[in-house]
C-alpha positions as CSV (number, residue, x, y, z in Angstrom):
1,M,153.9,90.2,149.4
2,R,154.7,93.7,150.7
3,L,154.6,93.9,154.5
4,S,153.9,97.0,156.6
5,K,156.8,98.4,158.6
6,E,155.1,97.3,161.9
7,L,154.4,93.7,160.8
8,S,157.9,93.3,159.3
9,S,159.4,94.1,162.7
10,L,157.4,91.5,164.5
11,I,159.1,88.2,165.6
12,F,156.2,86.5,167.2
13,N,152.6,86.1,166.1
14,R,150.8,86.9,169.3
15,S,147.4,85.8,167.9
16,K,148.8,82.5,167.0
17,L,150.5,82.1,170.4
18,L,147.2,82.8,172.2
19,A,145.4,80.3,170.0
20,N,148.0,77.7,170.8
21,K,147.6,78.4,174.5
22,E,143.8,78.1,174.3
23,Y,144.1,74.8,172.5
24,A,146.7,73.4,175.0
25,A,144.4,74.4,177.9
26,L,141.4,72.7,176.3
27,H,143.3,69.5,175.5
28,K,145.4,69.1,178.6
29,R,145.8,65.4,179.0
30,S,148.1,65.2,182.0
31,N,150.2,67.2,184.5
32,S,153.5,66.0,183.1
33,H,154.0,69.2,181.1
34,R,154.0,71.2,184.3
35,S,157.6,70.5,185.1
36,Y,158.5,73.2,182.5
37,F,156.7,75.8,184.5
38,D,157.1,74.5,188.1
39,L,160.9,74.5,188.3
40,P,161.2,78.2,187.6
41,L,158.3,78.9,190.0
42,L,160.1,77.1,192.8
43,S,163.1,79.3,192.3
44,I,161.0,82.4,192.2
45,A,159.1,81.5,195.4
46,N,162.4,80.8,197.2
47,K,163.9,84.2,196.1
48,L,160.9,86.1,197.5
49,T,161.5,84.6,201.0
50,P,164.4,86.9,202.2
51,I,162.7,90.1,200.8
52,K,161.6,92.2,203.8
53,R,159.2,94.4,201.8
54,E,155.5,93.5,202.3
55,L,154.0,92.3,199.0
56,T,150.4,93.4,199.8
57,S,149.3,93.6,196.1
58,L,150.9,91.0,193.9
59,A,150.3,90.3,190.2
60,F,151.0,86.9,188.7
61,I,151.3,86.3,184.9
62,G,151.2,82.9,183.4
63,P,150.3,79.3,184.4
64,N,150.3,77.6,187.7
65,P,149.6,80.4,190.2
66,G,148.2,77.8,192.6
67,F,151.5,76.0,192.6
68,F,153.3,79.3,193.2
69,L,151.1,80.2,196.2
70,K,151.5,76.7,197.6
71,N,155.3,77.0,197.6
72,L,155.4,80.6,198.8
73,D,156.8,81.0,202.3
74,P,154.1,81.6,204.9
75,S,156.0,84.7,206.0
76,V,155.5,86.2,202.5
77,L,152.0,84.8,201.9
78,K,150.6,86.3,205.1
79,D,151.2,89.8,203.7
80,V,149.5,89.3,200.4
81,K,146.0,90.8,200.4
82,E,145.3,91.2,196.7
83,F,146.4,88.6,194.2
84,Y,145.9,89.4,190.5
85,V,145.8,86.3,188.3
86,C,146.7,87.4,184.8
87,D,146.5,85.1,181.8
88,H,146.2,85.3,178.1
89,T,143.2,83.1,177.5
90,Q,139.9,82.6,179.3
91,T,140.3,78.8,179.6
92,S,143.7,79.1,181.2
93,L,142.5,81.8,183.5
94,D,139.5,79.6,184.6
95,Q,141.8,76.7,185.3
96,S,144.1,78.9,187.4
97,L,141.2,80.2,189.4
98,Q,140.0,76.6,190.0
99,E,143.4,75.5,191.1
100,I,143.7,78.4,193.6
101,S,140.2,77.8,195.0
102,N,141.0,74.2,195.7
103,D,143.5,75.2,198.3
104,S,141.9,76.3,201.6
105,R,145.1,78.3,202.5
106,N,144.1,80.8,199.9
107,S,140.7,81.6,201.4
108,S,141.9,84.9,202.9
109,L,143.2,86.2,199.6
110,K,141.3,88.6,197.5
111,I,141.7,87.0,194.0
112,I,141.3,89.4,191.1
113,P,141.3,87.6,187.7
114,K,142.5,89.6,184.6
115,L,142.5,88.6,181.0
116,V,145.5,90.5,179.8
117,D,148.3,90.6,177.2
118,E,151.7,91.8,178.6
119,E,152.2,93.9,175.4
120,K,148.9,95.7,176.3
121,W,149.6,96.2,180.0
122,E,147.1,98.8,181.1
123,F,147.2,98.8,184.8
124,K,147.3,102.2,186.6
125,E,150.6,103.6,188.0
126,R,151.6,102.4,191.4
127,T,149.2,99.5,191.5
128,F,151.4,96.6,192.6
129,D,154.0,95.9,195.2
130,G,155.3,93.0,193.0
131,I,154.9,91.4,189.6
132,V,155.7,87.8,188.9
133,S,155.9,86.4,185.4
134,N,156.4,82.7,184.7
135,M,157.9,81.6,181.4
136,Q,156.1,84.3,179.3
137,M,158.6,87.1,178.7
138,H,160.4,85.4,175.8
139,W,157.3,85.6,173.6
140,I,157.0,89.4,173.8
141,N,157.8,91.4,170.6
142,Y,158.2,94.8,172.3
143,I,160.0,93.8,175.5
144,D,161.5,97.2,176.3
145,P,158.2,99.2,176.4
146,T,156.6,96.2,178.2
147,L,159.2,96.4,180.9
148,R,158.6,100.2,181.2
149,K,154.8,99.6,181.6
150,F,155.6,97.0,184.4
151,Y,157.8,99.5,186.1
152,Q,155.2,102.2,186.0
153,S,152.5,99.9,187.5
154,L,154.8,99.1,190.4
155,K,154.7,101.1,193.7
156,S,157.8,102.8,195.0
157,D,160.4,100.2,195.8
158,G,158.3,97.5,194.1
159,L,159.8,94.4,192.4
160,L,159.5,92.5,189.2
161,I,160.7,88.9,189.1
162,F,160.3,86.7,186.1
163,S,161.5,83.5,184.4
164,M,162.2,83.2,180.7
165,M,164.1,81.2,178.1
166,G,167.7,82.4,177.7
167,A,170.0,82.7,174.7
168,N,171.6,79.3,175.3
169,T,168.3,77.4,175.4
170,L,168.1,74.5,172.9
171,N,171.6,75.0,171.6
172,E,172.0,71.3,170.7
173,L,168.6,71.2,169.0
174,K,169.3,74.4,167.0
175,L,172.7,72.9,165.8
176,S,170.9,69.7,164.8
177,F,168.4,71.6,162.7
178,V,171.1,73.7,161.1
179,M,173.2,70.6,160.1
180,A,170.2,68.7,158.8
181,E,168.8,71.6,156.7
182,Q,172.3,72.4,155.4
183,E,172.7,68.9,154.2
184,R,169.3,68.4,152.7
185,E,168.4,71.9,151.5
186,G,171.8,73.5,150.9
187,G,171.0,76.4,153.3
188,I,169.5,77.3,156.6
189,S,166.4,79.1,157.9
190,P,165.5,80.3,161.4
191,V,163.8,77.4,163.1
192,I,164.2,78.2,166.8
193,A,162.9,81.5,168.0
194,P,165.6,84.1,169.0
195,M,166.2,84.5,172.7
196,V,167.7,87.3,174.7
197,S,170.9,86.9,176.7
198,L,171.4,87.5,180.4
199,Q,173.5,90.6,179.7
200,N,170.9,92.1,177.2
201,I,168.0,91.6,179.6
202,G,169.9,93.3,182.3
203,D,170.6,96.3,180.1
204,L,166.9,96.5,179.1
205,L,165.8,96.4,182.7
206,E,168.3,99.2,183.6
207,V,167.0,101.4,180.8
208,A,163.4,100.8,181.8
209,G,164.2,102.2,185.3
210,Y,165.0,99.2,187.5
211,R,167.9,99.7,189.8
212,I,168.8,96.5,191.7
213,I,169.1,93.9,189.0
214,T,170.1,90.2,189.6
215,T,170.0,87.3,187.3
216,D,170.1,83.5,187.8
217,L,170.4,80.5,185.6
218,I,168.2,77.4,185.7
219,R,169.0,74.3,183.7
220,L,166.2,71.9,182.6
221,A,167.6,68.8,180.8
222,Y,165.9,66.1,178.7
223,E,167.5,62.8,177.9
224,L,165.6,62.5,174.5
225,S,164.9,65.5,172.2
226,L,161.7,63.8,171.1
227,I,160.3,64.0,174.7
228,H,161.1,67.7,174.7
229,I,159.5,68.3,171.3
230,C,156.3,66.5,172.4
231,R,156.2,68.5,175.6
232,C,156.7,71.8,173.7
233,R,153.5,71.0,171.9
234,R,151.7,70.6,175.2
235,Y,153.2,73.8,176.5
236,A,151.7,75.7,173.4
237,V,155.2,77.0,172.4
238,C,155.4,75.7,168.9
239,R,154.9,77.6,165.6
240,S,154.4,81.1,167.1
241,R,156.9,83.0,165.0
242,W,155.2,85.6,162.8
243,S,154.8,84.8,159.1
244,P,152.6,86.4,156.5
245,Y,151.6,82.9,155.3
246,H,150.1,81.8,158.7
């Protein structure tokens, strides 16, 4: 099968990813999977506390915006007037809105729901004081133009803060797959999606126009790989690599 130049350069099948997320939202059986998203959110909320700039207009991309608002320091939350809730699927977006409305502390916020894909970020220039993305950036095919679009939609001296899987994620699992496939098949194939390193993401941010760049490392460990694999299915992060046969 001959592939177009555009398709051959893709790593992730965004349509498949969105279908996975919709399925996960519809079949959510418990809140146990939320640990994957909540730990980075706690770190993000804590890092916003010492920032003196008022975040009047704030965009949030990904799951658990209610948890983020709940753990945001009151000194930061009091300045937020417009809170954009951005998600990929309607079901996830509806669940996020319900989660926010259940907390009376959010009654003064103007909640603006947006069904949006980061790769098709179409907000006007100088819209936001801040953009928060929670465990979504590692699924983007065109990360450099996406970062530039984020930058353009930020007001002067605005900030972008996000969490994503780094290059050292799942090293043990990747090695196990390589050894098993080498033994049984006599060769190896890419099983775990490629992930960007801290140094590379810093370079991409600088090229996109960001000036004050800091990075941090969060470790989330599992005692059993089977538990992690089962939770990955609940997170809707399985089988999203692009393939002409899917």
